C-alpha positions as CSV (number, residue, x, y, z in Angstrom):
1,X,31.0,-15.4,69.6
2,X,27.6,-16.8,68.2
3,X,27.0,-13.4,66.3
4,X,30.5,-13.6,64.6
5,X,29.7,-17.3,63.5
6,X,26.3,-15.9,62.1
7,X,28.2,-13.2,60.0
8,X,30.5,-15.9,58.5
9,X,27.8,-18.0,57.7
10,X,26.0,-15.1,56.0
11,X,29.2,-14.1,54.1
12,X,29.8,-17.7,52.9
13,X,26.2,-17.6,51.5
14,X,26.6,-14.2,50.0
15,X,29.9,-14.5,48.2
16,X,29.0,-17.4,45.9
17,X,25.9,-15.5,45.0
18,X,27.8,-12.5,44.0
19,X,30.1,-14.6,42.0
20,X,27.1,-15.9,40.1
21,X,25.6,-12.5,39.6
22,X,29.0,-11.5,38.2
23,X,29.2,-14.4,35.8
24,X,25.5,-14.0,34.7
25,X,25.5,-10.3,34.3
26,X,28.1,-10.1,31.4
27,X,26.2,-12.9,29.6
28,X,22.9,-10.9,29.9
29,X,24.4,-7.6,28.7
30,X,26.1,-9.5,25.6
31,X,22.7,-11.0,24.9
32,X,21.1,-7.5,25.0
33,X,23.8,-6.1,22.9
34,X,23.5,-8.9,20.2
35,X,19.8,-8.4,20.0
36,X,20.2,-4.7,19.6
37,X,22.9,-5.1,16.9
38,X,20.7,-7.6,15.0
39,X,17.6,-5.5,15.2
40,X,19.5,-2.4,14.0
41,X,21.0,-4.3,11.0
42,X,17.6,-5.7,10.0
43,X,16.1,-2.1,10.3
44,X,18.9,-0.6,8.2
45,X,18.4,-3.3,5.5
46,X,14.8,-2.9,5.3
47,X,15.2,0.9,5.1
48,X,17.5,0.3,2.1
49,X,15.0,-2.1,0.5
50,X,12.1,0.5,0.9
51,X,14.3,3.2,-0.6
52,X,15.1,0.7,-3.5
53,X,18.7,0.6,-2.7
54,X,18.9,-3.2,-3.2
55,X,22.7,-3.5,-3.4
56,X,23.0,-2.0,0.1
57,X,20.1,-4.1,1.3
58,X,21.8,-7.3,-0.1
59,X,25.1,-6.3,1.5
60,X,23.6,-6.0,5.0
61,X,21.2,-8.9,5.0
62,X,23.9,-11.2,3.4
63,X,26.3,-10.2,6.4
64,X,23.4,-10.9,8.8
65,X,22.6,-14.3,7.5
66,X,26.4,-15.3,7.5
67,X,27.0,-13.8,10.9
68,X,24.0,-14.8,12.9
69,X,23.0,-18.3,11.4
70,X,21.3,-19.3,14.9
71,X,19.4,-16.0,15.4
72,X,15.6,-16.1,15.8
73,X,15.5,-13.4,13.0
74,X,17.4,-15.1,10.5
75,X,14.1,-16.3,8.6
76,X,13.1,-12.5,8.4
77,X,16.6,-11.7,7.1
78,X,16.5,-14.3,4.5
79,X,13.0,-13.3,3.4
80,X,14.2,-9.7,2.9
81,X,17.4,-10.9,1.2
82,X,15.3,-13.1,-1.3
83,X,13.2,-10.0,-1.9
84,X,16.1,-7.8,-2.5
85,X,17.7,-10.2,-5.0
86,X,14.4,-10.4,-6.9
87,X,14.0,-6.8,-7.0
88,X,17.5,-6.3,-8.3
89,X,17.0,-9.0,-10.9
90,X,19.3,-11.6,-9.5
91,X,16.6,-14.4,-9.9
92,X,18.9,-17.5,-9.2
93,X,20.1,-16.0,-5.9
94,X,16.4,-15.0,-5.0
95,X,15.3,-18.4,-5.8
96,X,18.0,-20.0,-3.5
97,X,16.8,-18.0,-0.4
98,X,13.2,-18.5,-1.2
99,X,13.7,-22.2,-1.6
100,X,15.6,-22.2,1.8
101,X,12.4,-20.7,3.4
102,X,10.1,-23.1,1.7
103,X,12.1,-26.0,2.9
104,X,13.0,-25.0,6.4
105,X,12.7,-27.5,9.0
106,X,10.8,-24.9,11.4
107,X,7.6,-23.7,10.1
108,X,7.7,-19.9,9.3
109,X,5.2,-17.3,8.5
110,X,7.1,-16.7,5.0
111,X,6.7,-20.2,3.4
112,X,3.5,-19.7,1.5
113,X,4.5,-16.5,-0.1
114,X,8.1,-17.7,-0.6
115,X,6.7,-20.7,-2.5
116,X,4.6,-18.6,-4.6
117,X,7.5,-16.3,-5.5
118,X,9.7,-19.4,-6.1
119,X,7.2,-20.7,-8.4
120,X,7.2,-17.4,-10.5
121,X,10.9,-17.1,-10.6
122,X,11.1,-20.8,-11.9
123,X,8.4,-20.1,-14.6
124,X,10.5,-17.1,-15.8
125,X,13.8,-19.0,-15.9
126,X,11.8,-21.6,-18.0
127,X,10.4,-18.9,-20.0
128,X,6.7,-19.9,-19.4
129,X,5.2,-16.7,-17.9
130,X,4.8,-14.5,-21.0
131,X,1.3,-15.6,-21.5
132,X,0.5,-16.0,-17.8
133,X,-0.5,-12.4,-16.5
134,X,-2.3,-12.1,-13.1
135,X,-5.9,-12.5,-13.7
136,X,-8.9,-12.2,-11.1
137,X,-11.9,-10.1,-10.0
138,X,-12.7,-7.0,-8.2
139,X,-15.4,-7.5,-5.6
140,X,-16.7,-5.1,-2.8
141,X,-16.8,-6.4,0.7
142,X,-20.3,-5.6,1.1
143,X,-21.1,-7.8,-2.1
144,X,-19.7,-11.0,-0.2
145,X,-21.1,-10.5,3.3
146,X,-23.7,-13.2,2.7
147,X,-23.4,-17.0,3.2
148,X,-23.2,-17.6,-0.7
149,X,-21.1,-14.6,-1.5
150,X,-17.5,-16.4,-1.4
151,X,-18.9,-19.4,-3.5
152,X,-20.2,-16.9,-6.2
153,X,-17.0,-15.0,-6.3
154,X,-15.1,-18.4,-6.6
155,X,-17.4,-19.2,-9.5
156,X,-16.9,-15.8,-11.3
157,X,-13.1,-16.4,-11.0
158,X,-13.4,-19.9,-12.6
159,X,-15.4,-18.2,-15.4
160,X,-12.4,-16.2,-16.5
161,X,-9.9,-18.7,-15.5
162,X,-8.8,-16.4,-12.7
163,X,-7.2,-17.1,-9.4
164,X,-7.1,-14.1,-7.4
165,X,-9.6,-11.5,-5.6
166,X,-9.1,-7.8,-4.9
167,X,-11.7,-7.5,-2.1
168,X,-12.5,-3.7,-1.8
169,X,-13.3,-2.0,1.5
170,X,-15.8,0.7,0.7
171,X,-15.3,4.0,1.7
172,X,-18.4,4.1,3.6
173,X,-19.3,7.8,3.9
174,X,-20.9,10.5,1.4
175,X,-19.4,13.8,0.4
176,X,-21.7,15.4,3.0
177,X,-20.5,13.2,5.8
178,X,-23.4,11.0,6.0
179,X,-22.5,7.2,6.5
180,X,-23.4,5.3,3.3
181,X,-22.6,1.9,4.7
182,X,-22.1,0.5,8.2
183,X,-18.6,-0.5,9.3
184,X,-18.1,-4.2,9.1
185,X,-16.8,-6.4,12.1
186,X,-13.1,-7.5,11.8
187,X,-14.5,-10.9,12.4
188,X,-16.7,-11.0,9.4
189,X,-13.9,-9.7,7.3
190,X,-11.5,-12.5,8.7
191,X,-14.2,-15.1,7.8
192,X,-14.5,-13.9,4.3
193,X,-10.8,-13.8,3.6
194,X,-10.3,-17.3,5.2
195,X,-13.3,-18.7,3.1
196,X,-12.0,-17.4,-0.2
197,X,-8.5,-18.5,0.6
198,X,-9.8,-21.9,1.4
199,X,-11.5,-21.9,-2.1
200,X,-8.1,-21.4,-3.7
201,X,-8.1,-17.6,-4.3
202,X,-5.4,-15.4,-3.7
203,X,-6.9,-12.4,-1.6
204,X,-5.7,-8.8,-1.8
205,X,-7.6,-6.3,0.3
206,X,-8.1,-2.7,-1.3
207,X,-8.4,0.1,1.2
208,X,-8.7,3.9,0.8
209,X,-6.6,5.3,3.7
210,X,-8.5,8.4,3.9
211,X,-11.8,6.5,4.9
212,X,-10.6,4.0,7.5
213,X,-11.0,6.4,10.5
214,X,-14.7,5.5,10.6
215,X,-13.6,2.1,12.1
216,X,-12.2,3.7,15.1
217,X,-14.7,2.9,18.0
218,X,-15.3,5.0,21.0
219,X,-13.1,8.0,20.0
220,X,-15.4,10.5,18.7
221,X,-13.4,13.6,19.9
222,X,-10.1,12.0,18.5
223,X,-11.5,11.1,15.1
224,X,-13.0,14.7,14.7
225,X,-9.3,16.0,15.1
226,X,-8.3,13.4,12.5
227,X,-10.7,14.7,9.9
228,X,-9.2,16.7,7.0
229,X,-10.2,20.2,5.8
230,X,-11.1,21.4,2.6
231,X,-11.8,24.8,0.7
232,X,-15.4,25.0,-0.5
233,X,-15.7,27.3,-3.7
234,X,-19.4,27.8,-3.4
235,X,-19.1,29.4,0.0
236,X,-15.5,30.8,-0.2
237,X,-14.7,29.1,3.3
238,X,-12.5,26.3,4.6
239,X,-14.5,23.7,6.5
240,X,-14.0,20.1,7.7
241,X,-14.0,17.3,5.3
242,X,-15.7,13.9,6.1
243,X,-12.5,12.1,5.3
244,X,-9.4,11.7,7.3
245,X,-5.8,13.3,7.0
246,X,-2.6,11.4,7.0
247,X,-1.0,14.4,8.1
248,X,-2.2,13.6,11.7
249,X,0.3,11.5,13.4
250,X,-2.4,9.8,15.7
251,X,-4.3,8.9,12.5
252,X,-1.3,7.2,11.1
253,X,-0.7,5.2,14.2
254,X,-4.2,4.1,14.2
255,X,-3.9,3.1,10.3
256,X,-0.8,0.9,11.4
257,X,-2.6,-0.8,14.3
258,X,-5.7,-1.5,12.2
259,X,-3.9,-2.8,9.2
260,X,-1.7,-4.9,11.4
261,X,-4.8,-6.9,12.7
262,X,-4.5,-9.0,9.3
263,X,-1.3,-10.7,10.4
264,X,-2.7,-13.9,11.2
265,X,-5.0,-14.0,8.1
266,X,-4.1,-15.8,4.6
267,X,-3.9,-12.3,3.0
268,X,-1.6,-12.0,-0.2
269,X,-1.7,-8.4,-0.3
270,X,-2.9,-4.9,0.7
271,X,-3.6,-2.5,-2.1
272,X,-3.9,1.3,-1.4
273,X,-6.9,2.5,-3.3
274,X,-8.1,6.0,-4.1
275,X,-12.0,5.5,-4.0
276,X,-12.1,9.2,-3.0
277,X,-9.1,11.0,-4.5
278,X,-7.7,14.1,-3.0
279,X,-9.0,17.1,-4.9
280,X,-7.5,20.4,-5.7
281,X,-9.4,22.1,-2.8
282,X,-8.8,19.3,-0.2
283,X,-5.8,18.3,2.0
284,X,-5.7,21.5,3.8
285,X,-5.5,20.3,7.3
286,X,-3.8,22.9,9.7
287,X,-1.0,20.5,10.2
288,X,-0.2,20.2,6.6
289,X,-0.4,24.0,6.1
290,X,2.0,24.4,8.9
291,X,4.5,21.7,7.5
292,X,4.3,23.4,4.0
293,X,4.9,26.9,5.5
294,X,7.7,25.6,7.6
295,X,9.4,23.7,4.5
296,X,9.1,26.9,2.1
297,X,9.1,29.7,4.6
298,X,6.0,31.0,2.8
299,X,2.5,31.8,3.8
300,X,-0.3,29.7,2.1
301,X,-3.8,30.8,2.8
302,X,-6.4,28.5,0.8
303,X,-9.1,31.2,1.1
304,X,-7.0,34.1,-0.3
305,X,-5.4,31.8,-3.1
306,X,-8.6,30.1,-4.3
307,X,-11.2,32.5,-3.6
308,X,-10.4,35.2,-6.5
309,X,-9.4,32.5,-9.2
310,X,-11.5,30.4,-11.1
311,X,-10.8,26.4,-11.1
312,X,-7.8,25.2,-13.0
313,X,-8.4,24.0,-16.6
314,X,-5.9,22.0,-18.7
315,X,-4.7,24.7,-21.0
316,X,-4.8,27.8,-18.6
317,X,-3.8,26.3,-15.2
318,X,-0.4,27.8,-15.2
319,X,-2.0,31.4,-15.8
320,X,-4.6,31.4,-13.3
321,X,-2.8,30.5,-10.0
322,X,0.2,32.0,-8.2
323,X,3.7,30.4,-8.0
324,X,3.0,29.5,-4.2
325,X,0.1,27.2,-5.4
326,X,2.4,25.2,-7.7
327,X,4.9,25.0,-4.8
328,X,1.9,23.7,-2.7
329,X,0.8,21.3,-5.3
330,X,4.2,19.7,-5.6
331,X,4.7,19.5,-1.9
332,X,1.2,18.0,-1.3
333,X,2.0,15.3,-3.8
334,X,5.3,14.6,-2.4
335,X,4.0,14.6,1.2
336,X,1.1,12.4,0.4
337,X,3.5,9.8,-1.1
338,X,5.9,10.0,1.7
339,X,3.1,9.4,4.4
340,X,1.6,6.3,2.3
341,X,5.3,5.0,2.3
342,X,5.6,5.7,6.1
343,X,2.5,3.7,6.8
344,X,3.5,0.9,4.4
345,X,6.9,0.6,6.0
346,X,5.5,0.2,9.4
347,X,2.9,-2.2,8.3
348,X,5.3,-4.1,6.3
349,X,7.4,-4.8,9.3
350,X,4.5,-6.6,11.0
351,X,3.3,-8.2,7.8
352,X,6.5,-9.1,6.0
353,X,4.8,-11.9,3.8
354,X,2.1,-9.4,2.4
355,X,2.7,-7.6,-0.8
356,X,1.7,-3.9,-1.1
357,X,0.3,-2.2,-3.9
358,X,-1.1,1.5,-4.8
359,X,-3.5,2.8,-7.2
360,X,-2.4,5.2,-9.8
361,X,-5.0,7.5,-11.3
362,X,-4.6,6.9,-15.2
363,X,-5.4,10.7,-15.7
364,X,-2.1,11.3,-14.0
365,X,-0.6,9.4,-16.8
366,X,-2.3,11.0,-19.5
367,X,-1.7,14.6,-18.2
368,X,0.8,14.9,-15.4
369,X,-0.1,18.4,-14.5
370,X,-3.8,17.6,-14.1
371,X,-2.7,14.7,-11.9
372,X,-0.5,17.0,-9.8
373,X,-3.5,19.5,-9.4
374,X,-6.6,17.1,-9.1
375,X,-5.0,14.0,-7.5
376,X,-2.0,15.3,-5.6
377,X,-0.1,12.5,-7.7
378,X,2.9,12.5,-9.4
379,X,2.9,9.0,-10.9
380,X,6.5,8.8,-11.9
381,X,7.5,9.4,-8.2
382,X,4.8,6.9,-7.2
383,X,6.6,4.1,-9.4
384,X,9.8,4.9,-7.7
385,X,8.5,3.8,-4.3
386,X,8.9,0.5,-2.8
387,X,5.5,-1.0,-3.8
388,X,4.9,-4.4,-5.4
389,X,2.0,-3.7,-7.5
390,X,0.6,-0.5,-9.3
391,X,-3.1,-0.7,-10.0
392,X,-5.0,1.6,-12.5
393,X,-8.6,1.8,-13.4
394,X,-9.5,1.3,-17.1
395,X,-13.2,0.8,-16.3
396,X,-15.4,3.2,-18.5
397,X,-14.1,5.9,-20.9
398,X,-12.9,8.4,-18.4
399,X,-9.1,7.7,-19.2
400,X,-9.5,7.7,-22.9
401,X,-11.6,10.9,-22.7
402,X,-8.9,12.6,-20.5
403,X,-6.1,11.5,-22.6
404,X,-7.7,12.7,-25.9
405,X,-8.7,16.0,-24.3
406,X,-4.9,16.5,-23.3
407,X,-3.8,15.9,-26.9
408,X,-6.5,18.3,-28.2
409,X,-8.3,15.4,-30.2
410,X,-11.7,13.9,-29.7
411,X,-12.3,11.2,-27.0
412,X,-12.8,7.7,-28.2
413,X,-15.7,7.1,-26.0
414,X,-16.4,3.8,-24.7
415,X,-15.7,1.6,-27.6
416,X,-12.2,1.0,-26.3
417,X,-9.2,2.0,-24.1
418,X,-6.2,3.9,-24.8
419,X,-3.7,1.3,-24.3
420,X,-0.9,3.7,-25.0
421,X,-1.1,4.9,-21.4
422,X,-0.7,1.5,-20.0
423,X,2.2,0.9,-22.5
424,X,3.8,4.2,-21.0
425,X,3.5,2.6,-17.5
426,X,5.2,-0.6,-18.8
427,X,8.1,1.4,-20.3
428,X,8.4,3.4,-17.1
429,X,8.5,0.3,-14.9
430,X,10.1,-2.3,-17.1
431,X,8.1,-4.8,-15.4
432,X,4.6,-5.3,-16.9
433,X,3.7,-7.9,-14.2
434,X,3.6,-5.2,-11.5
435,X,0.7,-3.4,-13.4
436,X,-2.9,-4.4,-12.8
437,X,-5.5,-3.1,-14.8
438,X,-9.1,-2.8,-13.4
439,X,-11.5,-3.7,-16.2
440,X,-15.4,-3.8,-16.6
441,X,-17.4,-6.9,-15.9
442,X,-16.4,-9.8,-17.9
443,X,-18.1,-10.2,-21.1
444,X,-17.2,-11.4,-24.5
445,X,-16.4,-7.8,-25.5
446,X,-14.2,-6.9,-22.5
447,X,-12.4,-10.1,-22.6
448,X,-11.6,-9.4,-26.4
449,X,-10.5,-6.0,-25.6
450,X,-8.4,-7.0,-22.8
451,X,-6.2,-8.9,-25.2
452,X,-5.0,-5.5,-26.5
453,X,-3.3,-4.8,-23.2
454,X,0.5,-5.2,-23.1
455,X,1.7,-8.9,-22.4
456,X,2.2,-9.6,-18.8
457,X,-0.1,-6.8,-17.4
458,X,-2.6,-8.2,-15.0
459,X,-6.3,-8.1,-15.6
460,X,-8.9,-7.6,-12.6
461,X,-12.5,-7.8,-13.7
462,X,-15.3,-5.9,-11.9
463,X,-17.4,-8.5,-10.4
464,X,-19.3,-6.4,-7.8
465,X,-22.6,-8.3,-6.9
466,X,-24.0,-4.9,-5.4
467,X,-23.6,-1.8,-7.4
468,X,-21.3,0.9,-5.9
469,X,-21.0,4.6,-6.6
470,X,-18.4,5.5,-9.1
471,X,-15.4,7.6,-8.2
472,X,-15.9,11.4,-8.4
473,X,-14.9,12.5,-11.8
474,X,-11.9,14.8,-12.6
475,X,-13.4,17.8,-14.5
476,X,-12.2,17.7,-18.1
């Protein structure tokens, strides 16, 4: 009898518990389902944004904001909705959502950038931005790694009435693989960015993705596999490059994690620089060759293609290389841009308040064939990507000389810049404020010359305190 009573007591305890489990279970399932749906809608909307399909992004995000007003992701959705409206040219709608983020009762990570964009839109509406192009300075990280560095940069900005800094992370390795500069600590970089921001400067970080593998610590075997490969005309062989290949999935994962470290810093933007451009003979990592061969069902052997042919010149390039090379050159440019955008898309998800820019070689604008061969760049395709800024280098006379050579005329030397190339970019984009030009060190002469640039184009003056090696020149 006692054992029977014990069973009854146990059942009386278990039954209510099972009832509770049955009531809690569906709620948990519902929350998980709702969470999955919200994340999927946001991912689809961001994908549409990155593909410049702003109407679809607006449709998805507007539905999200309406259907999930209490979601923990509603601020993120409103941010992307405002960005989509802004890119689509619907400024009043964009301002409405930026304003909601600025005045939200709960503090959110988008407020500072939303306030800046709202101010820009309001200026446009009032018609006051025509003479207010972005203006600032270009400095190397190694130039400001001193106690007085940020103060000197702030003073340099005031001299030109600028308010932004493009802080360039030097590549740090020579062509022969020798280390040129020691890797900096993330702590020192964070201190520099915070100090500059506290002085009122908008900080953009310039990075050359091919070089960042040197910051991977304790992975010598892995980083060697990340290295790119190149054909060496002098020896007629393919050998390892000192730089790194985005064709390696592990390296792209490293880049995303490394760049995502900046999520807690007052960073306004990240700009993909090309301190070491991809040359005609570079980018032949085995994974790249395999992907190309799979895409076109052709065999591409760099040694066989390059060893019996002289380097490409502007006028005879189509005559000296076989059709497979031109397939390779086009594929390499498209794949390079695709991999850049994949990295940016992944990082943007972690740094949604940060603007993303990319450098365009001005030589590519002057001569698209040369840009395809010597820089693996189709500049028109690049402008179709989901980048906020397009940076191009006007320092020196290289751009003018390249353009003059492509037209069969004499170069203009160092007396000025061929502004027509920037005008061509403005016509392509239709948004001059999305173009930043890198200009020589501020002087009365360079300041006068910069007035010739199209209205609205940004001006970033070279204020390196420590001289840096120039980029490799494209053969003329």
